N, C-alpha and C positions, 0 to 999 in steps of 0.2 A: 621306694615304690610305694603307694596306699595300694592294698589298705595295712600293710606290715610299718609302716613310719609312721599310721595315725594309732595304732595300736601301742607300739612300742617305742617309736621313735626312732631313726633312723641315722647311720654315720659312714662316709665314704671319704677316702683321700682320693685326690683328683690333679691331676696335672695336663696342663696344656700343651700340644706339641704344635711343631711349625707346618702346620697342614691345614689350608686356610676353607673359609666360605667367606665369598666375596660379594658382595653386592654394590648395583651402579644405579644410579638413577639418573634423567638427564629430560627436562621438561622438553615439548614438542610443541610446534605451531599448528598443531592438529584439534579435532576434537577427539582423540582416542587412546589407548590405551593398550602398549605394547607391552608383552611378557616373554622373555626371552632367557634360558636355558642352556646359557653354552656350551656347558658340558655335554650335554644330552642332546643336545641340537635340535632344540624343540623352539617353537615360536608361534606365540599368538597373537591375535589384535584384537579386540572390543572398540565398541563405541562408549564411549565415557560413559560411566555409570557409578552410582553409591553403591552400590554391591554388582560384585564379579559373581557367576555360577562356582560351584565348588562341582565340579563335575569329574574328576582323576585328572584334568590336562594343569600342569603346573601348581594344585591347591596351595601349597605354601606358599604360595608369592601371593596367591588372590583369598588368601586367609588374613594374611597382615595385612594388604591391604584395605580389604573388608570393617576389619577392625581398628583402626586406625581410621577409615573414613570413619565409624560409629560412633568413635571417643573422640574425635579431635577436628573432622569435617575439615577432610582438604580440599585446598583449592579448587574451583573447578576448571581446570587446565588437561591438557593432555601432555603424557611422560610416557619415558620409556624405562623399562624396569628391567636389566637383565645380572644375571645369576653366574656365577660360575664355582664348584665346588672340589677341591684335591682330592680328596677320599672318596670310593665309590659308596654309591647307595647300599644299605644293607651291612654295612662293612664292621658296626659294634662301635665306631670311633665317632658317637653321637652327631653324625654329618647332619641330619634334618635339624635338629635343636640348634645347631652354629648357623646354620642358614638362615631358620626363622629369626636368631637374635640378629645376625648382618644385615637381615632386611629391615626388621624392626628400626637398628639403629641408622637405616639410611633415611629414613623418612621420619625419625627425629630431628635428624641434621639437617635433613631439608628444611623441615618444619619451625624448628628450633624448639623442641616438645620439652619441657622442664620435666624429664626424666631422669633417675639416680639409677646406680647399675640394680638394686634390687628391683625397681620398679620395670624398668627392660626386661628384667629375668623373668621375672612374676608373668609378664604381660604376655612374654615368648610361649612361656608353660600353658596360660591358660588359650589362646590361641589354637598351640599344636595340638593338647590334648581332650580343652574340654569343647571348644569350636569344630576343629576337625577329626575329631573321636579316633587321635593315632596313638596307642597304648605305648606307655613308659612311662618313668620318672622322672624327678625334678633336676635331677642331678646335670645335666647336659645344658639344662640352659644358664644355670647359674655358673658354670666354670665354664662356658664358652663367652660369658656379659665380662666375669670375675679377671680372666685368664690369671697363670703361675701356678704356684703349689697350694693348696687349697684343704682346709681339714673342715668337712660340712656337715654342719648336724640337720637332721628335719624331726617337725612335730607334727601333731593334730592339727586341722583348719591350716594346712598350708605355708603354717610357720617353717622359714629355712635362718640360718645362722653360718653364713661364710666367714669361718676364723683362718686369714693367710697365714705363710709357714715362712720364718724366717729361719730359710734352711743356708749353711756355709756353702759358697759357690763351690768349692773342691768336693762337696758331697753329690753335688749335683750332678758337675762332668763325671762322676765316676758311675753316678746311677744311668745317665743317657749314655754313656761308655757299653755298658753293662747290660741294658736293657733291650731286645731284639725286637722290633716291629714286625713281623711276619703274617702275610696276605694269603690265605688257605686259598685262593682262588673260588670261593666259591660265596655268593650273599645269602643272605636267609630273610625269611618273611618274621618280623621277632613279633608282629601279635599276640602270636599265636601260643608262644614259647611263656608272655607275660601273663597273659590269660590263666595259661596254666599253675603259674607261680601265685597269681592272684587267689585265682580260687585254694590253693594247697592252705593260703590265708583262710581267707573265709570258711572255708570248711575245719578249720582248727584243727590240720594234720602235723602230727607233732616232730614227724623228724624234717619234712622239708623248713620247719619253723624253728626249729633248730640250728639249724643249718645258715639259714639267715643270721639269726641271735649269731652265732661262730664267724659269718661274716662283717657283721658291724663288729666284734672285736677284733678282729683284723685289721681293722682300718685304722686304732685304734693302735696295735700293733705296729703299724706298718708307719705312723706318726711319730712315732717314741724311735721309732730304729732310726728314720731318717734324721730327727732333731739332732741325734745324740751322736750321729756320726758310724753307727754301727749296721754300715754297709754289706755286712758279712750275713744278717739275720735277714736279708729280704729277702733270699731266693727260697727259704725256707718258710720264711710268711705267703710267701707268692703259692708256693706249692700247697701249705693248710689250706688255704682259701680256695685252691683249683680242687684240693677234695669236698671242702663243701657247699663248692654251687652248685657241681653238677649232683648234688642232692634236692636242690630246690624246686626241679621241675623236672620231667620228662623232656628229651628237646636240647637239654642245654649244652650237654654233650653228645658225641657219636664216635662210632667206630673207629671213623677214618682221625677224625683229630684227637680220641686218643691214641690211636697207633705216631700219631705227630709228637706228640706231648711226650710218650716216654723215646720215643726215637732224639728227638732233643735231648732230654733229661742223660740218656747213654751218652750223648756226643759232650757232656758239661754240664749242661744247664741245670742249676739247682733246683727252678721252680718256675709259673709262669701262672696265665692265665686265661682264660677265654675272653674277651673284651667284649662289651656289650651284652645281650640278649642271650646268647651263645649259637650257637647249631651253624656257626659256621662265620665268617666275615675274617676278622683279622685274629692273631692268638699274641700275646708278649712272653716273651721268655728272657729270663734273669740267668745270664752267664758270667759269672766273674772272670778277674784275669783277661785270659787270653783265649778263652776257651771256646768263645765265640766267633771264631773262623773254623772250628771243627762243625759247631752246630751248624753254622750258614751251609757246609757242605753237606752234614748227614741230611738235611731236610731238602735238597737241592731234587729229591727223587720225585717228591710229591708235587710238586710243579704249580708250588704257589711263588711267590717273591717277596724279600724284606723291602720294606721302604723306610728310604732315610729320614731322617728326622732330628731337631731338634728342641730341647725344653724350652720354653716360651716363661715370660715375665709379663707377658699383655694378653688382656684381654679385646673385647670390644674396641674398634678403633675406629673414629669416624673424622672426617673431613672435605670441606669445601671448596671447590675449584670453579 
């Protein structure tokens, strides 16, 4: 996330999972644009126009349409754009960025736009972060576009390098078996937390910046552990990252999340992390062997729930019917 990655360079290790954002475009025989978010039960109808108002109503859909229209000139025809996202908004799983990538991909498929993976990810980043002014980093757009397990490096001037990792299938099976995805049943507004992180870098706050340095090192440690099959180290690496992440800014963790984390560790989890900006949403726990069953039971008292998933090897996928 800027300005850290601009000043020091950033790195993350990311894996995509089988929770999806879906976008579907159908031409219609009327001079209208229909936008529909099926998971949110929202629908809006507009007369065809080269630009739609950004007014808080399905702005992600409108933002993509406006940018595609400006850059590539859509045909003067009506269409129905519908979306559905498997994960709840504010969950920390990159839902908004994944949705933007899906919509960009749908338009690119419909218009046969010559856009590669880096082009789509960068376009999605610009729409979400620059045009819609939604705070956040750059990893989510690239993760959703490329898919699989990737070690990503971030530099100034918005340069991103995605390094796909060739990890043995048995290591991935074990990782998938041991990583629990737990929804705390609380969503959060990430913008304020992210703003505090950015200010800590701008203001040259030594402790938060050092924590960010350590998190970057954590990504490298995790990359090596996965490639070499040292899965027994992953819990410790995650626990190391948990301690660092909460030092980056106020609001990343809170007493309830700390209690959840300690409860999971007492039940057998070796480590974990708060997903996304923090403050709520999903937490991830690494539970070796059969310890996950006791962890599942121990966290039942907090009222959240565990989300089944599988690790996936593909990112953005589009097709025409």
